[in-house]
N, C-alpha and C positions, 0 to 999 in steps of 0.2 A: 732881313727880318730880325737878326740878332741885335743889330744896332738899334732898331725901333724898341725892342723889348728892353734893352738897357736903358734907353732914354725914358721910357714909360716907368721903369723901376725907380729911376731918379725922381720923377714927378710924384709917384705914389709915396716914396719915402719922405719927400718934402711935405706933403699934405698930412701924413700921419704925424710927423714931428711938430708941425704947426698946430695940429688939432689937439694933441696931447690926450687923445682918447681913442677908444676902439671905434672903428667904422666898418660898415657893410661894404661889400664890393659895389653896390650901386651908388652908395654915398661917395666912394673913391672915384668912381667913373664920372659922376657929376662934378666933384671938386676938381679933378685933374683935366677934364674935357677930353679924356682918352675916348676914341671912337666907339669901341665895342667892349662888352664884358669879357669877351675872349681875350682881348689885349690886356685888359686889367688882370685877368687870371694869369697870363704869361708873366706879367710884371711881378705879381705876388709870388709865382713860382721862383722867379729869380732871386727875390728878397728872402724867400724861405730857405733856398739853397745856401745863401750867405748867412743863414742863422740870425736874421734881423727881425723876424716876426714871431708873434704869438697868435695862434688861432684859437678863438673861444668857441666853446661848445654851443651848439644851437642848430636850428634848421637852416639859417642863412650863413653865408661866408662873412665872418666877423673877425677882423685882425687888429692888432695894435703893435706898435714897436716894442722891442724888448728893452 
């Protein structure tokens, strides 16, 4: 599972880098083709732990790269 989370974190990072804008978790899921929102959230947690994300205020999960 750890390997999958790391791989997905790389996919999320690439999508956010390429988009150069904030994205919702659902937009990230669609862009990366990650299977579930749960897996997207795990990947976001990985990147957050590495201090690579900024979480924006709001009712949805919205993130961008630092």
